[in-house]
MDAnalysis code that builds the backbone (N, CA, C; Angstrom):
import MDAnalysis as mda
import numpy as np

u = mda.Universe.empty(297, n_residues=99, atom_resindex=np.repeat(np.arange(99), 3), trajectory=True)
u.add_TopologyAttr("name", ["N", "CA", "C"] * 99)
u.add_TopologyAttr("resid", np.arange(1, 100))
u.add_TopologyAttr("resname", ["MET", "ALA", "VAL", "ALA", "CYS", "LEU", "LEU", "ALA", "ALA", "GLY", "LEU", "VAL", "ALA", "GLY", "ALA", "SER", "ALA", "GLN", "ALA", "ALA", "PRO", "PRO", "GLY", "GLN", "ARG", "THR", "GLN", "GLN", "MET", "ARG", "GLU", "ALA", "ARG", "GLU", "GLN", "LEU", "HIS", "GLN", "ARG", "PHE", "VAL", "ALA", "ALA", "ASP", "LYS", "ASP", "GLY", "ASN", "GLY", "GLN", "LEU", "THR", "ARG", "ALA", "GLU", "ALA", "GLN", "ALA", "GLY", "MET", "PRO", "ARG", "VAL", "TYR", "SER", "ALA", "PHE", "ASP", "GLN", "ILE", "ASP", "THR", "GLN", "ARG", "LYS", "GLY", "PHE", "VAL", "THR", "GLU", "ALA", "GLU", "ILE", "THR", "ALA", "ALA", "ILE", "ALA", "ALA", "ARG", "LEU", "ALA", "SER", "ARG", "LYS", "GLY", "THR", "PRO", "GLN"])
u.atoms.positions = np.array([
    [177.428, 41.052, -91.806],
    [177.354, 41.174, -90.357],
    [176.733, 42.504, -89.939],
    [177.047, 43.561, -90.674],
    [176.487, 44.866, -90.332],
    [174.969, 44.857, -90.445],
    [174.458, 44.182, -91.453],
    [173.005, 44.097, -91.592],
    [172.421, 43.368, -90.395],
    [173.108, 42.360, -89.917],
    [172.625, 41.627, -88.742],
    [172.515, 42.554, -87.545],
    [173.492, 43.420, -87.366],
    [173.442, 44.383, -86.259],
    [172.287, 45.352, -86.444],
    [172.150, 45.859, -87.662],
    [171.072, 46.792, -87.968],
    [169.722, 46.191, -87.641],
    [169.564, 44.948, -87.960],
    [168.262, 44.322, -87.874],
    [168.001, 43.621, -86.554],
    [168.903, 43.756, -85.620],
    [168.726, 43.083, -84.336],
    [167.390, 43.449, -83.703],
    [167.056, 44.721, -83.730],
    [165.784, 45.144, -83.143],
    [164.612, 44.527, -83.891],
    [164.702, 44.491, -85.209],
    [163.639, 43.879, -86.003],
    [163.520, 42.400, -85.745],
    [164.650, 41.742, -85.585],
    [164.633, 40.305, -85.312],
    [164.062, 40.016, -83.938],
    [164.417, 40.843, -82.963],
    [163.867, 40.657, -81.622],
    [162.359, 40.830, -81.672],
    [161.911, 41.869, -82.363],
    [160.466, 42.084, -82.485],
    [159.819, 40.915, -83.212],
    [160.465, 40.446, -84.267],
    [159.926, 39.316, -85.017],
    [159.887, 38.050, -84.200],
    [160.946, 37.795, -83.451],
    [161.007, 36.584, -82.630],
    [159.957, 36.621, -81.537],
    [159.822, 37.763, -80.869],
    [158.820, 37.827, -79.817],
    [157.422, 37.794, -80.414],
    [157.268, 38.349, -81.611],
    [155.966, 38.289, -82.268],
    [155.616, 36.861, -82.645],
    [156.610, 36.063, -83.075],
    [156.348, 34.679, -83.443],
    [155.918, 33.864, -82.235],
    [156.409, 34.216, -81.060],
    [156.073, 33.483, -79.849],
    [154.717, 33.908, -79.288],
    [154.192, 35.015, -79.759],
    [152.948, 35.561, -79.233],
    [151.750, 35.035, -80.027],
    [150.565, 35.119, -79.415],
    [149.342, 34.774, -80.147],
    [149.173, 35.713, -81.347],
    [148.447, 35.289, -82.388],
    [148.338, 36.077, -83.625],
    [147.948, 37.546, -83.433],
    [146.955, 37.843, -82.632],
    [146.547, 39.236, -82.425],
    [147.639, 40.064, -81.780],
    [148.306, 39.472, -80.829],
    [149.394, 40.165, -80.145],
    [150.584, 40.331, -81.091],
    [150.819, 39.354, -81.947],
    [151.897, 39.410, -82.938],
    [151.732, 40.645, -83.823],
    [150.512, 40.839, -84.302],
    [150.223, 41.982, -85.162],
    [150.508, 43.282, -84.427],
    [150.099, 43.366, -83.182],
    [150.323, 44.571, -82.380],
    [151.818, 44.812, -82.175],
    [152.580, 43.767, -81.888],
    [154.020, 43.922, -81.678],
    [154.715, 44.398, -82.947],
    [154.317, 43.866, -84.086],
    [154.918, 44.295, -85.346],
    [154.544, 45.745, -85.647],
    [153.326, 46.116, -85.356],
    [152.888, 47.505, -85.545],
    [153.728, 48.442, -84.680],
    [153.948, 48.043, -83.435],
    [154.751, 48.861, -82.526],
    [156.200, 48.961, -82.997],
    [156.749, 47.872, -83.513],
    [158.124, 47.892, -84.025],
    [158.231, 48.821, -85.229],
    [157.240, 48.780, -86.118],
    [157.246, 49.682, -87.289],
    [157.138, 51.136, -86.849],
    [156.305, 51.400, -85.859],
    [156.148, 52.768, -85.354],
    [157.446, 53.262, -84.710],
    [158.107, 52.395, -83.965],
    [159.376, 52.775, -83.346],
    [160.418, 53.085, -84.425],
    [160.484, 52.268, -85.460],
    [161.403, 52.532, -86.565],
    [161.070, 53.879, -87.205],
    [159.799, 54.128, -87.431],
    [159.377, 55.392, -88.045],
    [159.808, 56.581, -87.186],
    [159.576, 56.502, -85.895],
    [159.953, 57.597, -85.001],
    [161.455, 57.837, -85.012],
    [162.231, 56.774, -85.002],
    [163.687, 56.915, -85.040],
    [164.139, 57.506, -86.369],
    [163.506, 57.077, -87.460],
    [163.852, 57.603, -88.780],
    [163.570, 59.104, -88.838],
    [162.382, 59.511, -88.416],
    [162.003, 60.926, -88.447],
    [162.967, 61.757, -87.600],
    [163.338, 61.254, -86.435],
    [164.272, 61.981, -85.573],
    [165.651, 62.111, -86.218],
    [166.083, 61.090, -86.930],
    [167.404, 61.111, -87.564],
    [167.413, 61.951, -88.838],
    [166.276, 62.075, -89.495],
    [166.164, 62.817, -90.761],
    [166.093, 64.312, -90.456],
    [167.232, 64.904, -90.176],
    [167.297, 66.283, -89.684],
    [166.722, 67.310, -90.654],
    [166.854, 67.095, -91.952],
    [166.311, 68.077, -92.895],
    [164.874, 67.746, -93.316],
    [164.344, 66.635, -92.832],
    [162.946, 66.290, -93.057],
    [162.573, 65.977, -94.496],
    [163.549, 65.537, -95.299],
    [163.259, 65.263, -96.707],
    [162.891, 63.805, -96.982],
    [162.774, 62.988, -95.931],
    [162.393, 61.587, -96.120],
    [163.535, 60.694, -96.556],
    [164.748, 61.219, -96.473],
    [165.939, 60.469, -96.868],
    [167.004, 60.643, -95.794],
    [167.683, 59.552, -95.456],
    [168.810, 59.641, -94.524],
    [170.099, 59.596, -95.324],
    [170.890, 60.633, -95.170],
    [172.231, 60.597, -95.739],
    [173.099, 59.734, -94.832],
    [174.281, 59.440, -95.294],
    [175.216, 58.673, -94.472],
    [175.475, 59.412, -93.149],
    [175.648, 60.735, -93.212],
    [175.917, 61.527, -92.005],
    [174.726, 61.502, -91.047],
    [173.509, 61.626, -91.582],
    [172.321, 61.564, -90.727],
    [172.195, 60.190, -90.083],
    [172.466, 59.153, -90.850],
    [172.406, 57.793, -90.304],
    [173.456, 57.614, -89.215],
    [174.654, 58.118, -89.459],
    [175.725, 57.983, -88.469],
    [175.339, 58.675, -87.167],
    [174.739, 59.848, -87.272],
    [174.378, 60.615, -86.081],
    [173.137, 60.076, -85.374],
    [172.158, 59.568, -86.136],
    [170.884, 59.231, -85.520],
    [170.459, 57.780, -85.549],
    [171.033, 56.994, -86.455],
    [170.674, 55.575, -86.558],
    [171.943, 54.785, -86.859],
    [172.780, 54.588, -85.839],
    [174.090, 53.967, -86.068],
    [174.036, 52.579, -86.703],
    [172.998, 51.813, -86.447],
    [172.910, 50.488, -87.083],
    [172.637, 50.622, -88.574],
    [171.839, 51.593, -88.936],
    [171.621, 51.869, -90.359],
    [172.938, 52.323, -90.981],
    [173.661, 53.178, -90.281],
    [174.962, 53.640, -90.778],
    [175.899, 52.459, -91.024],
    [175.924, 51.516, -90.101],
    [176.808, 50.349, -90.237],
    [176.486, 49.518, -91.473],
    [175.223, 49.515, -91.867],
    [174.800, 48.710, -93.013],
    [174.416, 49.584, -94.212],
    [174.840, 50.828, -94.192],
    [174.401, 51.801, -95.191],
    [174.612, 51.311, -96.623],
    [175.801, 50.821, -96.929],
    [176.091, 50.383, -98.302],
    [175.242, 49.187, -98.722],
    [174.882, 48.339, -97.774],
    [174.042, 47.190, -98.101],
    [172.590, 47.604, -98.319],
    [172.161, 48.664, -97.655],
    [170.787, 49.144, -97.825],
    [170.683, 50.024, -99.073],
    [171.681, 50.877, -99.291],
    [171.701, 51.793, -100.437],
    [172.240, 51.066, -101.665],
    [171.484, 50.119, -102.148],
    [171.947, 49.267, -103.251],
    [172.098, 50.025, -104.565],
    [171.401, 51.141, -104.712],
    [171.496, 51.928, -105.944],
    [172.567, 53.012, -105.852],
    [173.262, 53.071, -104.732],
    [174.358, 54.028, -104.507],
    [173.923, 55.479, -104.753],
    [172.789, 55.834, -104.150],
    [172.247, 57.182, -104.286],
    [172.854, 58.136, -103.265],
    [173.438, 57.583, -102.211],
    [173.978, 58.416, -101.149],
    [172.979, 58.688, -100.038],
    [171.829, 58.047, -100.106],
    [170.821, 58.171, -99.056],
    [169.983, 56.899, -99.032],
    [169.295, 56.695, -97.908],
    [168.355, 55.579, -97.787],
    [167.026, 56.130, -97.295],
    [165.970, 55.441, -97.665],
    [164.633, 55.842, -97.239],
    [164.135, 54.881, -96.159],
    [163.084, 55.291, -95.502],
    [162.474, 54.424, -94.499],
    [161.991, 53.127, -95.147],
    [161.457, 53.225, -96.353],
    [160.987, 52.029, -97.070],
    [162.143, 51.073, -97.352],
    [163.307, 51.602, -97.708],
    [164.463, 50.743, -97.973],
    [164.946, 50.056, -96.694],
    [164.917, 50.781, -95.596],
    [165.309, 50.182, -94.314],
    [164.314, 49.086, -93.940],
    [163.030, 49.379, -94.089],
    [161.990, 48.389, -93.795],
    [162.148, 47.154, -94.675],
    [162.448, 47.360, -95.949],
    [162.651, 46.233, -96.868],
    [163.855, 45.396, -96.446],
    [164.919, 46.050, -95.981],
    [166.103, 45.319, -95.518],
    [165.764, 44.470, -94.296],
    [164.974, 45.040, -93.395],
    [164.551, 44.289, -92.211],
    [163.683, 43.102, -92.633],
    [162.734, 43.342, -93.526],
    [161.847, 42.264, -93.987],
    [162.637, 41.153, -94.667],
    [163.613, 41.530, -95.483],
    [164.435, 40.523, -96.164],
    [165.218, 39.705, -95.152],
    [165.736, 40.363, -94.153],
    [166.503, 39.663, -93.125],
    [165.589, 38.713, -92.343],
    [164.416, 39.188, -91.978],
    [163.469, 38.327, -91.257],
    [163.066, 37.130, -92.112],
    [162.822, 37.365, -93.394],
    [162.429, 36.277, -94.295],
    [163.542, 35.249, -94.426],
    [164.787, 35.709, -94.455],
    [165.907, 34.773, -94.585],
    [166.097, 33.955, -93.311],
    [165.625, 34.483, -92.185],
    [165.763, 33.785, -90.911],
    [164.610, 32.822, -90.650],
    [163.501, 32.966, -91.365],
    [162.357, 32.065, -91.165],
    [162.770, 30.645, -91.474],
    [162.402, 29.759, -90.604],
    [162.719, 28.356, -90.819],
    [164.131, 27.980, -90.416],
    [164.932, 28.968, -90.037],
    [166.294, 28.693, -89.591],
    [166.268, 28.485, -88.086],
    [166.781, 27.366, -87.595],
    [166.790, 27.152, -86.143],
    [167.569, 28.254, -85.450],
    [167.022, 28.759, -84.372],
    [167.652, 29.858, -83.634],
    [168.531, 29.341, -82.531],
])
């Protein structure tokens, strides 16, 4: 359930992108990725490209809620790529599922 909360923004972007014409879909997904990047950079207070649990709690509460599910290797941090992969996996699992 926590992953579902984390990915709500990604799902909304994906759903609206699916309803849009192909060119607009690409633009919406690009904008969603950029928004995620900006939020990640703002939350990454030490600028090392990794969010600790504390950084996620302070700056990306949905990531914090799903931290253990994203940090599958139990490193104590998550990267933007891992968050993006979690969103992509969630979107892929929702494809073909009636909404």
